[in-house]
C-alpha positions in Angstrom: 12.4 92.5 97.7 9.4 92.0 95.5 10.8 89.2 93.4 8.4 89.9 90.6 10.4 93.0 89.7 13.7 91.2 89.4 15.3 91.0 86.0 15.4 87.2 85.7 18.3 85.6 83.7 19.2 82.0 83.4 22.2 79.8 83.1 22.2 80.0 79.3 23.4 83.6 79.8 26.7 82.2 81.0 27.8 81.4 77.5 26.5 84.7 76.2 28.4 86.5 79.0 31.6 84.8 78.1 31.1 85.8 74.5 30.4 89.4 75.4 33.6 89.4 77.5 35.8 88.2 74.7 39.4 89.3 73.9 41.8 90.6 76.6 41.1 92.7 79.6 40.6 96.3 78.7 41.1 99.4 80.8 39.6 99.7 84.2 36.1 101.2 84.1 36.2 104.9 85.2 33.8 107.1 87.0 32.6 109.6 84.3 32.6 112.6 86.6 35.8 114.6 86.0 35.3 116.9 89.0 33.4 116.4 92.2 30.0 117.9 92.5 29.8 121.0 94.6 27.7 119.3 97.3 30.5 116.9 98.1 32.4 119.8 99.6 29.9 119.8 102.4 31.3 116.5 103.7 33.4 116.7 106.9 36.4 114.5 106.1 38.8 113.3 108.7 41.3 110.7 107.6 43.7 108.4 109.4 46.0 106.9 106.8 47.0 104.1 109.2 43.5 102.6 108.6 43.9 102.5 104.8 42.8 99.1 103.3 39.9 97.5 101.5 36.3 96.7 102.3 34.0 94.2 100.5 30.4 94.4 101.5 28.2 91.4 100.6 24.4 91.2 101.2 22.2 88.1 101.2 18.8 89.6 100.4 16.1 88.7 103.0 18.1 85.9 104.7 16.8 85.4 108.2 18.8 85.3 111.4 16.8 82.2 112.4 18.6 80.1 109.7 21.9 81.8 110.1 22.1 81.0 113.8 19.9 77.9 114.0 20.2 76.3 110.6 17.2 74.5 109.1 14.1 75.2 111.2 12.2 72.3 112.6 8.8 73.6 111.7 9.7 74.2 108.1 12.3 71.6 107.0 9.7 68.8 107.0 6.8 70.8 105.8 5.8 69.4 102.3 4.0 72.6 101.3 7.4 74.3 101.2 9.7 71.4 100.5 9.7 69.1 97.5 11.9 66.4 98.9 11.9 66.3 102.7 14.2 63.3 103.0 17.0 64.8 100.9 16.7 68.2 102.5 16.9 66.7 106.0 19.9 64.6 104.9 21.7 67.7 103.7 20.9 70.1 106.6 19.1 68.5 109.5 20.4 67.6 112.9 19.0 67.6 116.4 21.8 69.9 117.3 21.3 73.6 116.5 25.1 73.9 116.3 25.4 71.1 113.8 22.5 72.4 111.7 24.0 75.8 111.2 27.4 74.4 110.5 25.9 72.2 107.8 24.1 75.1 106.3 26.9 77.7 106.4 30.2 76.0 107.1 32.3 79.1 106.2 30.3 81.3 108.5 30.5 78.9 111.4 34.1 77.9 110.7 36.2 80.7 109.5 34.1 83.8 110.4 33.1 82.4 113.9 36.7 81.6 114.7 38.4 84.7 113.4 35.7 87.4 113.1 32.4 88.6 114.6 28.8 87.6 114.1 25.9 89.7 115.4 22.2 89.1 115.7 21.4 85.9 117.6 18.4 86.9 119.7 18.7 83.7 121.7 22.2 85.0 122.8 20.7 88.4 123.5 22.6 90.0 120.5 20.2 92.2 118.5 20.4 94.0 115.2 17.6 95.7 113.4 16.7 97.9 110.4 15.5 101.3 111.6 13.3 101.9 108.6 9.6 101.1 109.1 9.1 99.5 105.7 11.2 96.3 106.1 11.7 95.6 102.4 14.6 96.1 100.1 15.0 99.6 98.6 14.5 101.2 102.1 16.8 98.6 103.6 19.7 99.1 101.2 19.3 102.8 101.3 19.6 102.7 105.1 22.8 100.6 104.9 24.4 102.9 102.3 23.2 106.3 103.6 23.4 105.7 107.3 19.8 106.6 108.1 16.2 105.7 107.2 14.1 108.0 104.9 10.4 107.6 105.1 10.1 109.0 101.6 11.7 105.9 100.2 8.6 103.6 100.4 8.8 101.5 97.2 11.1 99.1 95.5 10.4 101.1 92.3 11.6 104.4 93.8 13.7 106.4 91.3 17.2 107.7 91.9 17.9 107.9 95.7 17.9 111.7 96.6 20.2 111.0 99.6 23.9 111.0 99.6 25.6 107.8 100.6 28.8 106.0 101.4 29.5 105.6 97.7 29.3 109.3 97.1 31.4 110.0 100.2 34.2 107.6 99.2 34.1 108.7 95.5 34.9 112.2 96.6 38.2 111.0 98.2 41.2 111.1 95.9 42.4 107.7 97.2 39.2 106.1 95.8 39.3 107.5 92.3 38.2 104.6 90.0 38.4 102.3 93.1 34.8 101.6 93.8 32.4 99.2 92.2 29.0 97.5 92.8 27.9 94.2 91.3 24.4 92.9 91.9 21.6 90.7 90.7 18.8 93.2 91.3 18.6 96.0 88.8 17.3 98.6 91.4 20.8 99.2 92.7 21.6 101.7 90.0 18.9 103.9 91.6 19.6 103.0 95.2 23.3 103.9 94.9 22.4 106.7 92.4 25.2 106.0 89.9 23.8 108.9 87.8 25.0 111.3 90.5 28.2 109.8 91.8 29.5 108.0 88.7 30.1 104.7 90.5 29.9 101.8 88.1 27.0 99.6 89.1 26.7 96.3 87.3 23.3 94.5 87.5 22.8 91.2 85.7 26.2 91.9 84.0 25.0 95.2 82.6 25.7 98.7 83.8 23.8 101.9 83.7 24.4 103.7 80.4 25.0 106.8 82.4 27.9 105.5 84.3 30.1 105.1 81.2 31.1 101.6 82.4 30.3 98.7 80.2 31.2 95.0 80.4 32.6 95.3 76.9 35.2 97.7 78.3 36.9 94.9 80.1 36.9 91.2 79.4 38.1 87.8 80.4 39.1 84.9 78.1 37.5 82.6 80.6 36.5 82.6 84.2 39.2 81.6 86.6 36.6 80.8 89.3 36.4 77.1 89.7 33.8 76.7 92.5 31.1 74.4 91.2 27.4 75.1 91.0 26.3 72.6 93.6 22.5 72.8 93.1 20.1 73.6 90.3 18.3 76.4 92.2 20.7 79.3 92.3 21.3 80.8 88.9 21.3 84.6 88.8 23.4 84.9 91.9 25.9 82.4 90.5 26.5 84.6 87.6 26.7 87.7 89.8 29.3 86.0 92.0 31.5 84.8 89.2 31.4 88.2 87.6 32.1 90.0 90.9 35.0 87.7 91.8 36.6 88.2 88.4 36.1 92.0 88.5 37.6 92.3 92.0 40.6 90.0 91.1 41.3 92.0 87.9 40.8 95.6 89.0 41.2 95.5 92.8 38.6 98.1 93.9 39.2 99.4 97.4 35.5 99.3 98.1 33.2 96.8 96.4 29.6 95.8 97.0 28.1 92.5 95.9 24.4 92.2 96.2 23.0 88.7 96.1 19.2 88.2 95.7 17.9 84.6 95.5 17.5 83.9 99.2 14.7 86.5 99.1 13.4 85.3 95.7 12.9 81.7 97.0 11.5 83.0 100.2 8.7 84.8 98.3 8.3 81.7 96.2 7.6 79.6 99.3 10.4 77.3 98.4 12.1 76.6 101.7 14.3 73.9 100.2 15.6 76.3 97.5 16.0 79.0 100.1 18.3 76.7 102.2 20.2 75.4 99.1 20.8 79.0 98.0 22.1 80.1 101.4 24.4 77.1 101.5 25.9 77.8 98.1 26.3 81.5 98.8 28.2 80.6 102.0 30.5 78.6 99.6 30.9 81.7 97.5 31.8 83.7 100.5 34.5 81.1 101.4 35.8 81.2 97.8 35.9 85.0 97.9 37.7 85.1 101.2 40.3 82.6 100.1 40.9 84.6 96.9 41.3 87.8 98.9 43.9 86.1 101.2 45.9 84.8 98.2 45.9 88.2 96.4 48.9 90.4 97.3 46.7 93.6 97.1 44.0 92.2 99.5 45.8 89.7 101.7 45.7 90.8 105.4 44.4 94.2 104.3 40.8 93.6 103.6 37.6 93.5 105.7 34.6 91.4 104.5 31.2 92.6 105.8 28.2 90.3 105.3 24.6 91.2 106.1 21.1 91.4 104.8 18.6 94.1 104.0 15.7 93.0 106.1 14.4 90.0 108.0 11.2 87.9 107.3 8.2 86.8 109.2 8.5 84.2 111.9 5.3 82.9 113.5 3.2 81.1 112.3 5.2 79.2 109.7 3.0 80.5 106.9 4.5 84.0 107.4 8.2 83.1 107.1 8.2 83.8 103.3 7.1 87.4 103.6 8.3 90.7 105.0 7.2 94.3 105.2 5.3 96.7 107.5 2.8 94.1 108.5 5.4 91.6 109.6 6.8 92.6 113.1 9.8 90.3 113.0 11.0 91.4 109.6 13.0 94.2 111.2 15.3 91.7 112.8 18.6 91.3 111.0 22.2 90.2 111.5 25.8 91.0 110.4 29.1 89.2 110.2 32.6 90.8 109.9 36.0 89.4 109.3 39.2 91.3 108.7 42.5 92.5 110.2 41.1 95.4 112.2 38.3 93.3 113.7 39.1 91.2 116.8 38.1 87.6 116.8 35.0 87.6 119.1 33.1 85.0 117.2 29.3 84.8 117.9 28.5 87.9 119.9 26.5 87.5 123.1 24.7 90.4 124.6 25.6 94.0 124.0 23.6 97.0 123.0 21.1 97.0 120.1 22.7 97.6 116.7 21.1 99.1 113.6 21.8 99.0 109.9 22.2 102.8 109.9 25.5 102.2 111.6 27.1 100.2 108.8 28.0 103.2 106.5 29.9 104.9 109.3 31.6 101.6 110.2 32.8 101.2 106.6 34.1 104.8 106.6 35.9 104.2 110.0 37.6 101.1 108.6 39.1 103.3 106.0 40.1 105.9 108.6 37.4 108.5 107.7 34.6 110.2 109.6 31.5 110.1 107.4 28.9 112.9 107.9 25.6 113.3 106.2 22.3 114.9 106.7 20.5 113.5 108.6 23.4 112.3 110.7 24.3 108.7 110.1 24.4 106.1 112.9 27.6 105.8 114.8 30.3 103.3 113.9 30.2 99.9 115.6 33.3 100.1 117.8 33.7 96.4 118.4 34.2 95.9 114.6 37.0 98.5 114.8 38.7 96.9 117.8 37.6 99.7 120.2 
């Protein structure tokens, strides 16, 4: 996304946040709508109760498949224009072996997920995933994920409330999901992308929520964070707060569907800081490991929760001066990836070959994991059957 529009906060906010979240936990935030809007009746709903469970969707904004599958890239890791300390960066992430490089960068992804889940998008293994929208930046990318289709009208990161219905609207209309959905993100545009004004889903951005959702951080509180995972580098700040908040919210209120939107991989990409970009990916991989471990230790989520991890767009590739950007003028920025781990998803590991996949299939896949058929207009992409064990 255009990082200049992000609402930047810093680590000093951590103390302020703890102060705001004083006293004991209050009631669970509620969606303000008392009745479903009439347009929700147009959904075609088919449910299979045997699929009931939980889904957590996490996005790493603008994180490239090249680093996910290949670790630190040879033509960037030693390039001083993008790296402040080449020696230390290579010590942390470099190896002659691609396998070792990616394991150093993202040990959870290439340990736990690769062994017990599925990872899509390695072009060198002929696994291909794309965004179908032509813009290749954030608002259109997230809208495609949530709605199940691309909309050429959505052509700006400053676009107002999304006019299209989405997976949040669909699930909010189901009785089983009343007050059981939440979104926590670093980027403030998610209130518009999800359109919390329409569906009443609480969307927390930078630890604040849209006033129109009637869900405020002061409505629930924590004496202190139980999350103990350390901040291992000085680069990632906003996403660290987002993750801590998200983990506490999920562990306290157990939403059946939750979205966590990370941002700083994209931010440091635009800033031409390849070192910070890698450090951020490494720490967010640690957060994913911490989240997954928490889910497996929670009686509500253990063996009953699917974790989906993806991005909203790719980035440039060649020459190396184009890696930091994305958009219509960057032909490789439509190349993406996805990882899934959960009880319904067979352990395939790194996927080789297969048909082209698109981000417009993610919404239907989420619905199918819950046992629903999600319909919309235009029609969403089909569910990814391999994720469902079909």
